[in-house]
C-alpha positions, 0 to 999 in steps of 0.5 A: 775219735772212736769214742766220738763215733760210738757216742754219735751212734748212741745218740742217733739210736736214742733219737730214733727210738724216741721218734718211734715212740711218737710215730702216729701213722700206720699203714693199716690206717690208710685206705685211699678211696674216691669219694667224689668224682665230677666231670667226664674222663678225657678217655670216654669212648662208649655210652649206655642209658637206662631209660627208666632210671634216667642214668647215663653210663660212659665207658673209657679207654682206661677201664673206668665207668662213669655214671651220671644222674641228676641233682649233681649225682655222679659216680666213678667205677674203676675196673681192676684191669686198665683196658678199654671198654668196647661194649656197655649196656644197662640191665634196665631198671635192675641196678646193674651195668654190664661191660665188656673189656678189650680182653673179652672179660664180661663184667657185672657192676652193682650200682647200689654197692658201686662194686664189681659183682662178677666177671666171665672171661670169654674164650674168644673175641667178642664181636657183638653184644646185646642185652634183652631189655628188662631181662637178665639175658645177654646175647654174645656173638664172637669172631668165629660166628658163634651165637651164645646166651649168658644169664646173670644170676643176681642172687648168686652173683654169677654169670652163667653160660647157657647150653643155647648156642648157634654156630655159624655152620648150623645157621648157614646150613639152615639158611641154605648156604652150602659153603661154610665160612668162619665169618664173625657176628657183627650185630645182634638185635632183638626184634621190636614187638616180638617179646624177645622171641626173634633176634637178628644176627648179622655176619660180617660178610653181609649175611642177615638171619632173623631167628625165631627162638620160640619156634627154633627156625629161620624166618628171614634170610638176607644178604650173602654172596648169592644175592643179586641186588639191583643197584642205583647209579652214581646219581643216588646221593641223598638230597632233599625231596628225592625218591630213592628207588632200587633199580639199574645196575646189578651188584654182588653183595658178597663183597659188602661187609657190614659195619653198622645196623639198626632197626628202622621201624617201630615194628621191626619190619625195616632193618637199616644196614651200613656197609664198609664201602659207605652204602646204606641198605634198607631191608624189608623183613615183613615180606615172606621169607624164601624157602631153603636154598632161595634168596630174597628179591631185590624188591625187598631192598632199598639203597641209600648213598650219602655221597656220589664219590667213588671212595667213601668212609665206612658207615660207623654208626646208625641210629633211628628215631621214629616220627611220632606225627606220622601214621607209618611206623617206618617214617623217622630220622636216621642218624649216620656217622660215616658214609660220606666222601673220604676227606670231608669234614667230620659231621653227624648226618641226620636224614628225615625219611618217608616211605611209600605205602608199598615200602618200595621207595623212600623219600628224603625230606631233609638232610642236616649235617651237625658239625662236631666239636671234636673227634667222634666217639659215640652217640645214643638216642634216648627214649622220651621220658615216660615212653618205654618202646625201645624205638620211641626215641627223641633225644640225642647224646653225642660223645666226642673227644676228649670227654665232651658230651652234647645233648640235642633234645626233640625240639632241636632235632624236629626243627631240622626238617624245617631248615633248608640249610644243609649245615643248620645251626643247632644249639646243643646243650653241653654237659652241665659241670658243677665245678668248671675246670676248663672254661674258664680254666681252674687256677687255684683251689683250697679245701678248708675244714671248719672247727667242729666246736666253733660257731662259724659252721652254723653261721655259714650254714645260715648265711649260705641260704641267703648267698645262694639266692644272689649271684650264681654261676650260669652253669646250672642244670637246664630244665630239659636235661634228661638225666634225673636218676639217683637218690641222695643219701638220707645221711647227707642231709641230717636235720640241724647239721651245719657246714663242716667243709668248704671248697674254694675254686679260683679261675682265670677270669678272676671269679671264685666258686664257693661250695659246701663239701661236707657231704659226697654231693657238692652244693653251691654256697656262693659265686663271686664274679671277677669284676669288683662291682663296688670299685672300678679297679684295673686288674680285678678280673686277672687270674686268681693266684692264691686264696685263703679263708679264715674260719673264725671271721669268715673272711675270704682273701682272693689274690690275683696276678695283678697284685690285687687282694680282694676281701669278701665277708661271707657274713656280710657284717663288715661295715655295712655295705662299705668297700675300702680301697687300701693302698700303701699310703691311704685307705678310702671308703666307698659306699656300695649299693644294697644287693644280694650275694657276696659283698667285697669289703676291701680291695688292697692294692699295694704292689703290681707283683703277682700274689704268691701267698696269703695267710690269715692270722689265727684270730683273723684280725691280720692278713699277710700277703706274699708277693712274687717280688719277695715282699711281704705285707701285713694288713689289719682287717679291723681298720683295713690298713697296712701295718707294715711291708718288709722284704720277706727274707733279707737280701732276697727277691725270691718269690714268697712260697708260703707263710704260717702264723703261730701263737707266741705261747707255743714258742715260750722257751725259745723266745725267753732266752737271753738273746731273744729277751733283748728283742722283747725288752720293750715289755710288749708280749708277742701275740703271733709270729710269722714263718716266711719261706721263699722259693730259694729255700730261705726261712725267716721268722718275724713278729706279726705286729711289727715285722721285726726279725726274731731269728738271729739270721734266716735259714738258707738251704742252698741249691734247693727249691722250696715247696712248703713249710709246716709247723708241727706243734704237738709232736714232742713234749718240751720236757723231753726235748730239753732233756735231750738237749745234751744229745743234740750238742754232740751230734752237731760237733761230730756230724760232718758238715755238708757244704750247704749247711755249715755247722755254727760255732757252739757259742752261737748255737748252744745254751748253757745248762742253767738256761735249760733247767730254767726252761724245763722247770717253767714247763714242768710247773705248768703241767707239761701242757706246752710242747716244743714245735717242729718245723718241716721244710719241704724242698724239691729233692729233700725233706728237713725237720728242724726244732723250732726252738733251735731254728729261732736261735739260729741252729741250722742243723736238721733233726731229720733229713730225707733225700730223694732222687725223685722230685717232690712237687706238693706236700700237706700235713695229715691229722688224726684225732686233731693231732699231726700224724703224717706227711703226704707228698706228690712227686713229679712222677705221679707217685703219692708218698705218705710218711709218718711224723715226726720220724719221716719214715715211709709208710706207703706209696701209691700213684695217680695212675693206680687210684684215678688212672691219671697221668701226672701233668705240669702245674697239677699242684696249682689245683691240688688241695687238702684239709687236715683230715686226709681228704684231698681234692685234685683236678685233671682235664675236665675231672674233679675228684675228692679222695679220702686217705684215712680209713677212719674218716667215716663221715665223709667216705662211708658208702651209706653217705654216698648218693645211691645210683639206683632208685629202688622206689622207682624200680618197684613202681616200674615193676608194678606198672609192668605187671599191671600192663601184663594183666591188662594185656590178657583182657585185651585192654591197653594200659597207656602211659602208666609207667610214664606217669610214675617215672615223671611223677617221681622226677617232678614232672607231669606225664604228657598224654602224647608220650603215652604208649603201650608197655610190654610185659617183662616176663621172659620165662618162655625164653628161659625154658628155651635157653637151657636146652640146645636149639638143634633139638627143636629145629625144623629144616625150613626157612619159610615164615608161612605158618600153616595153622588149623583153626580150632572151634572155641566153645564155652567149655574151652574158656580158661579163667585167669586163676593164680598159677603156681610156677613149676620147673619146666625140667621136672618129669611131671611137666614133660609128661603133661606136655606130651599128653597135651600133644597127644590130645592135640593130635587126636583133634586132627584124626581123620585129617591126614594127607592120605584121607583129605576128602570127607566120606559117608559114615554108616549109622552104626559108626556114628552110633558107636562114636556118639551114642551115650549109654543109659536112658533118656532121663540120664542123658537129659540130666547130663545135659542139664548138669552141663548147662549148670557148669557152663552157667557157673563158669560164665558167672566166674568169668564175669566176677573175675572181669569185674575184679580186674576192672576194679583193680585197674581203677584202684591202681590207676587212682593209686598211681595218680595219687603217688605222682601228686604226692611225689611232686609235692615232696622235695628231692631229699625226702624221696 
């Protein structure tokens, strides 16, 4: 007994060492990476938009950032922290995205590298956040009422906090409030048309402060506990054609907490503020601000109420869009979420407002309530294409839960004013998904990698262009869709490249979508409708349950719940345009009309049971169909007839799980044993055999031509639910396997038999030495080219590895067995260099396991939660598929993603092959347009629409003259000088916005020519001394004009002569005057020359921009 155990341990040790020698997968070779991500996460919560690059960013509650451009370009960025994003903004046209997490971590993401550049964890809770458009400066307001400035240094990749900060105490004292309260900042807005010099700071208790950065002073104060507002009565609810004055009852604004705010005019003169009690106040900031200690008059405030109810919802979101047809910069549309009666239907309210000339009353022209398709998450207004003013907005994105994005264009929003119905019907554009998942629902998928050496790749590439012109899904991107950003990689469209990878998606309506998945941007190949046009067959539009594609014949088999199998020839060569209707007893031929698109070559209707498995033979001439009833049928694809129909497993009605075709030559040694020779005594060699697996864990092996059983009896793994079966053909050489035959026999004899796997008698399982020697000599003579395949059986709670030879001969003992308390749900085989190397398994806990082959040792494990932030869902395995190169595709909710597991798969996962989310060419053109606009600004010449024409030209559109506006210069050097020193040093104790300026006479000598200026650091001593000298010179100009001597006095002749008389004779004085005139003449000539050069440069730039637009319109998107 002791000797037997010792021998058993020795056998196991030798077997383990043998498998270790053939181990083909290491943990260093695994690097899961998301290559493709389509769809909007269900946890989407916040929006951001880059108006120049035309990109939309979506922040989620689980730490993900979704970036969407045009031409099916999408990307996903995943934060190391699984926390919600509460603020999100683009650094406009600079290729960076700024997000703030719930733990107050400020993150900078690079769109070019799709990586996290840097982060800065704030020491307090961030309650307000804003980015100065066109700059690297970020405004931060916190829970303690402190205002700070942060700058992103792109070259160093750092976030730096400047010394410029404003505390709540400092601001309140400067505003004239004696009591200091620790109120959080709830809003920071940069005032339009102020070039970043002024910003609006809103505190939660209602205090509004307009701060001038350049002059370090307060120019407006609004709100606060001391302000008495004349409130309107309860009859002030907004209705069409009603005036909204500010009169009647007094109210203390100290009890009103701010919940939302936005600018309500192009110039920044009107501020709309929403409050927690549902009120909306319009503040007129254009009036003179009060002095310190005083408050604004109620005449500067107008109040709106959406409902006259006593209890109303807080105003959550306010956004404003200007009316381009109006002469007033305050007329426009106000978008409000909230403010209505508690318990009312969740809607988005759109108010069309017109102001009186004196800004004292506002008229509501119309009100429209847009019904939301889900609970509200966020909204954002988009500037028109080609418009650069922040408040020149026309289009609207509305985000609702779970992950639904709707778009309203300017035409739809403008039509609201003409509709009298309060709840008008407006057709919103839904987010155009490339691969539909929810409507219709995705039921089954398949990912196929075409053989690199075959001609099928080139053939499919040729016919794809024809198929695309046929039937296409109605989900194409509409022409007015505003997102056009991103640039496809030039490596994704090399000349002469064919289709290498195809993705198939089957749906609940019977349709199938076929896509080219060779590159990280999917594209349509063809769309197959659910209804068969050629033959009227009941059940043809039933949900698709199984797909299989033959890369040799380019035949696609589609099985559905009604038991129908439709065969589509993607080459279009099968029997012209005829369609075969195949039943168990007959085959009919129907003529089909000529047409574009895919053609159904056959409809196979044998049983009414749902199709559970489909498998083409290696040659593509036969198709095996497995049904839920346990039956298996094999059809000839050449004659379109049924070869045979059998029970998949004898005496079993369990559904068929999977079927695999294998060539007979791979099983040469097993099929030439005396027992198997009897089955092939007729002399007909077996071309292919079929491994059939049923859900109850039974394996049967039959001939592919006749359906006769090859195995002595089916293998049955009791009390197990089978998932899949895999045949591994190139793992262990036959000579090694046969030499180890004697090791298997003692193992069978000494191993304790489990209840579900009884050990068979030696006379039925073993083979004698002469047989082994014969088989070994045959293989050796062939040069060891043949291999002994292995069969891997995957069940819910175990993995079993069998020798194919012993399995055919009736041996039920596995070579390897792995039991797990966790349930397996889905498995697939991984290949490296076209050789089997590993097993990928998905467990019901959402864990991915990767095991090496053939030893089944655990290499690594990961989870859907860590890679994708997904939770496992039931039936996820139905839409989970993979190719054999470690690329898997899986769907969840409205998301579809492709993950590359193997680090060496560079053709698919390389960053250079991914589409770029930042268009450098467009960014450079926009910067050039900004610089041109700045130079024109100095000459007081407007440069309308330059950037608009360039942006629309790059995107294939034409610039409309009505969309052209002035472009603001993007120079923020003056702000940088201020932000790197404390504002308190320059602060003057005043809140008056009246500036007393002395007018200076400007002669010809005071004209400065626009010469190139070398920028010098503002912190150098020379610059500071020069600034002081300039101040002294300025003070000299006002000598004699002090407050003590304001009246002119008569000077004596001696004083005048001492001050103005020049030394020297009259001739020298005349010479000085003549030289002065010559200098003035030369300066005027240089001014004229410089003006001519600028005009010529402007004409050249405009001509160049127009030519560039025309050129880009003629070029295709892949040539950009």
